[in-house]
C-alpha positions in Angstrom: 120.5 107.7 112.3 118.3 105.0 111.0 115.0 106.3 109.7 111.6 104.6 110.5 108.7 104.1 108.1 106.5 106.9 106.8 102.7 106.7 107.3 100.8 108.2 104.4 97.1 109.0 104.5 95.1 110.0 101.4 97.3 107.9 99.1 94.4 107.5 96.6 94.0 111.3 96.2 95.7 113.6 93.7 98.4 114.9 96.0 98.8 111.7 98.1 99.3 109.6 95.0 102.1 111.8 93.7 103.7 111.9 97.2 103.6 108.1 97.3 105.2 107.9 93.8 108.1 110.2 94.8 108.7 108.3 98.1 109.0 105.0 96.2 111.1 106.5 93.4 113.7 107.7 95.9 113.7 104.2 97.5 114.9 105.3 100.9 111.9 104.7 103.1 109.3 102.1 103.9 105.8 103.5 103.4 102.6 102.4 105.2 99.6 103.6 103.3 96.4 103.9 105.3 93.5 103.2 103.0 89.8 103.0 103.6 89.0 99.3 103.4 87.1 96.6 105.3 90.1 94.4 105.8 93.7 93.8 104.8 92.8 92.1 101.5 90.7 95.0 100.4 93.4 97.5 101.4 96.0 95.5 99.4 93.7 95.5 96.4 93.2 99.2 96.6 97.0 99.8 96.9 97.5 97.5 93.8 95.0 99.7 91.9 96.8 102.9 93.0 100.2 101.6 92.0 98.8 100.4 88.7 97.9 104.0 87.8 101.5 105.0 88.3 103.7 102.3 86.8 103.8 99.0 85.1 106.7 97.9 87.2 106.6 99.5 90.7 109.9 100.7 92.0 110.8 99.6 95.6 107.6 97.6 95.7 108.8 95.7 98.8 108.9 99.0 100.6 105.2 99.8 100.5 102.3 98.1 102.2 98.7 99.0 102.9 96.7 98.9 106.1 92.9 99.2 106.3 91.9 102.4 108.1 89.2 105.0 108.2 89.8 108.6 109.5 86.1 108.9 110.4 86.3 106.1 113.1 87.9 106.0 116.5 91.6 105.2 116.5 91.5 105.5 112.7 89.8 102.1 112.5 93.2 100.5 112.8 93.5 97.0 114.4 95.5 96.7 117.6 98.2 94.8 115.7 98.5 97.4 112.9 98.6 100.3 115.4 101.3 98.5 117.4 103.3 97.9 114.2 103.1 101.6 113.3 104.2 102.6 116.8 107.1 100.2 116.6 108.3 101.0 113.1 107.2 104.5 111.9 108.6 107.9 112.8 106.9 110.3 110.3 103.4 110.9 109.0 102.2 112.7 105.9 98.5 113.5 106.3 97.0 114.1 102.9 93.5 112.6 103.5 90.7 115.1 103.1 87.2 115.6 101.9 87.7 118.1 99.1 84.1 118.7 98.0 83.0 122.3 98.3 79.3 121.5 98.8 79.4 118.8 101.5 77.3 119.2 104.6 79.3 120.6 107.5 79.1 117.5 109.7 80.6 115.4 106.9 83.4 117.9 106.2 84.2 118.1 109.9 84.2 114.3 110.3 87.0 113.8 107.8 88.9 117.1 107.7 88.8 118.1 111.4 88.1 115.0 113.5 90.1 112.8 111.1 93.1 115.1 111.6 92.6 114.9 115.4 92.8 111.1 115.1 96.0 111.3 113.0 97.5 113.5 115.7 96.5 110.9 118.3 98.3 108.2 116.3 101.3 110.5 116.3 101.2 110.7 120.1 101.3 106.9 120.2 104.5 106.8 118.1 107.5 106.8 120.5 110.0 107.8 117.8 107.8 110.4 116.1 110.0 113.0 114.3 107.6 114.8 112.0 104.0 115.1 111.0 103.4 117.0 107.7 99.8 118.2 107.6 98.5 119.0 104.2 96.1 121.9 104.6 95.0 124.4 102.0 95.8 128.0 101.3 92.1 128.7 101.4 92.0 128.5 105.2 92.3 132.2 104.4 88.6 132.1 103.5 87.4 135.5 102.2 90.3 137.4 103.6 90.8 140.6 101.6 94.5 141.3 101.2 97.8 139.3 101.6 97.5 136.2 103.8 100.8 135.4 105.4 102.2 132.0 106.4 102.1 133.0 110.0 98.4 133.9 109.9 95.5 131.6 110.6 92.8 133.4 112.6 92.2 136.7 110.9 88.4 137.3 111.3 87.8 135.8 107.9 84.5 134.2 106.7 84.5 131.1 104.7 83.1 130.3 101.2 82.2 126.7 102.1 82.5 123.8 104.6 85.7 122.7 103.0 87.5 125.9 104.0 85.8 126.0 107.4 86.7 122.4 108.3 90.3 122.7 107.1 90.7 125.9 109.1 89.6 124.0 112.2 92.0 121.2 111.4 94.9 123.6 111.3 93.9 125.0 114.6 94.0 121.4 116.0 97.4 120.8 114.5 98.9 124.1 115.7 97.8 123.4 119.3 98.9 119.8 119.4 102.4 120.4 120.8 103.7 117.7 118.4 106.5 118.1 115.9 104.3 119.3 113.1 104.8 121.2 109.8 101.8 122.6 107.9 101.7 122.9 104.1 99.1 124.9 102.4 98.8 124.3 98.7 96.5 126.5 96.6 94.7 125.2 93.5 96.7 122.1 92.3 96.9 121.5 88.6 98.9 118.8 86.6 102.6 118.3 86.8 104.8 121.0 85.2 106.9 118.5 83.2 104.2 116.3 81.7 100.8 117.7 82.6 99.9 114.5 84.4 97.2 114.4 86.9 95.1 111.5 88.1 91.9 113.7 88.3 90.5 116.5 86.3 88.7 118.7 88.9 88.9 122.2 90.2 90.3 124.5 87.5 89.8 121.9 84.8 86.0 121.9 85.1 85.4 125.5 83.9 88.2 125.2 81.3 86.6 122.1 79.8 83.2 123.8 79.7 84.8 126.8 78.0 86.6 124.5 75.5 83.2 123.1 74.5 81.7 126.5 74.0 79.5 126.3 77.1 80.7 129.4 78.9 79.9 132.3 76.6 78.9 134.2 79.8 81.4 133.7 82.6 80.1 134.4 86.1 83.4 135.9 87.3 85.4 139.0 88.1 88.2 139.2 85.5 90.5 140.7 88.2 89.8 137.7 90.5 93.0 135.9 91.5 93.7 132.4 90.3 96.5 131.0 92.4 97.4 127.6 91.0 100.5 125.4 91.4 101.7 122.3 89.6 101.3 118.9 91.3 105.0 118.0 91.1 105.9 121.2 93.0 103.5 120.4 95.8 104.5 116.8 96.1 108.3 117.6 96.0 107.7 120.2 98.6 105.9 117.7 100.9 108.6 115.1 100.6 111.2 117.7 101.4 109.2 118.9 104.4 109.3 115.4 105.9 113.0 115.6 106.7 114.1 119.3 106.5 115.8 120.1 109.8 114.6 122.8 112.2 111.2 123.6 110.7 108.9 122.1 113.4 105.9 124.4 114.1 106.2 126.3 110.9 103.6 126.8 108.1 104.5 127.0 104.4 102.2 128.4 101.7 102.7 126.3 98.6 101.3 128.9 96.2 102.0 131.0 93.2 102.0 134.1 95.3 103.0 137.2 93.3 103.2 135.0 90.2 99.5 134.1 90.4 97.2 134.7 87.3 93.9 136.4 87.2 90.6 135.1 85.9 91.1 137.3 82.9 94.6 135.9 82.3 93.3 132.3 82.4 90.4 133.0 80.1 92.7 134.8 77.7 94.9 131.7 77.5 91.8 129.5 77.1 90.4 131.7 74.4 93.6 131.4 72.3 94.0 127.7 73.0 90.4 126.6 72.1 89.7 129.3 69.5 86.6 130.4 71.3 85.1 133.9 71.1 85.9 136.4 73.9 83.5 135.7 76.8 81.2 138.1 78.5 81.8 138.5 82.2 78.6 138.3 84.1 77.7 138.8 87.8 78.4 135.8 89.9 75.5 133.4 89.8 74.8 129.7 89.5 76.8 127.9 86.9 75.5 124.3 86.6 78.1 121.7 87.5 80.5 124.4 88.4 78.2 125.9 91.1 80.6 125.2 94.0 83.5 126.9 92.1 81.7 130.2 91.5 82.9 131.8 94.8 86.5 131.2 93.6 85.9 133.4 90.5 86.3 136.6 92.5 89.1 135.8 94.9 90.7 138.9 96.4 93.3 137.1 98.6 96.9 137.0 97.7 99.3 134.7 99.4 102.7 135.4 100.9 105.1 132.5 100.5 108.5 133.9 101.6 109.2 131.1 104.1 108.4 128.4 101.5 110.5 130.0 98.8 113.5 130.5 101.2 113.4 126.8 102.1 112.4 125.2 98.8 114.1 127.2 96.1 117.5 126.3 97.7 116.6 122.7 96.9 115.6 123.6 93.3 111.9 123.2 94.1 110.2 126.0 92.3 106.6 126.4 91.2 106.2 127.3 87.5 103.6 130.0 86.8 100.3 129.0 85.2 100.9 130.8 82.0 104.1 128.7 81.4 102.2 125.5 82.2 98.9 126.1 80.4 99.6 124.5 77.0 101.2 121.4 78.5 98.2 121.0 80.9 95.7 121.3 78.1 97.7 119.0 75.8 97.5 116.3 78.4 93.9 117.0 79.2 92.8 116.7 75.6 95.1 113.7 74.9 93.4 111.8 77.7 89.9 113.2 76.8 89.8 115.0 80.1 90.5 111.8 82.1 88.1 109.5 80.2 91.2 107.7 78.7 93.5 107.7 81.8 97.2 107.3 81.3 99.9 105.9 83.5 102.0 108.5 85.2 105.1 106.9 83.7 103.6 107.3 80.2 102.7 111.0 80.6 106.1 112.2 79.3 105.7 110.1 76.2 102.2 111.5 75.6 103.7 115.0 75.7 106.5 114.1 73.3 104.0 112.6 70.8 101.9 115.8 71.0 105.1 117.9 70.4 106.0 115.9 67.4 102.5 116.2 66.0 102.5 119.9 66.4 105.9 120.2 64.7 
């Protein structure tokens, strides 16, 4: 069976960029990247910038093209010609685009995460040969659920910490009720790649770690028993690429999480204390924490995640999430070598950076 092209949204984001890299490296598919842009020239320039953060010489460059689009506008802002081309040539969608800020106003979060998802589903309905939509959600659609949140759960009476969780939860409800051939993937906190530490952005878990490294968190507003479920970028992206074509999984949801291998806040700070030679912090009641304000509610997470479906499917393919304690030194090596992103490195150079650090340590 001849495969059609893959439509990718969110190709400029952390996860979408790694998914794009892996699709081009395997060289089997044409990829159409929908990028927010005023016109085709601007979309091309944005794609050129993205590819330039990955490689010097792009593999399968003839297999990728950009189209100007906007998930916040009707029909994704696609021109009639571009929409017709997608309908004629594409058969799969990976929807990574999302507004990931934890402090955004609810209308803004809904416009991108929920209504944007609805527009991607509408595009799927216009694709006669549609075989699969992989919707990238988040494990934190669980909200403040207290206990083990299963892959088969969605509506469980949970409250939400912020508009990100709330809007992503609504997006999942839209996807689940679409009657399209969909698969839902729920990553937890995404950190750098397990093999190199590479990440195109230092956000989420990196923010409090950087503050701790600089001696700015002598009092940590956290519960040391709070759960820190984090997974490496390469695991998430490899999983998404596999979910595009794995047979017989339509309608299923996969938690891409650490699960029973998750760390605690105390574990992470213990690793950071050793790494950065900082004194043992004092745990304080949750309160405002400067630039990390929006992250504070994640310092006392009580939710664990079941990932039996994901492990059963992915481990057979050799796709396994390394636990945070096994990744920590590599992640911090890369963060410090790139000055926490101020000196960005190409993805293809990340392995060499790690080797140089290893030689220096020896």
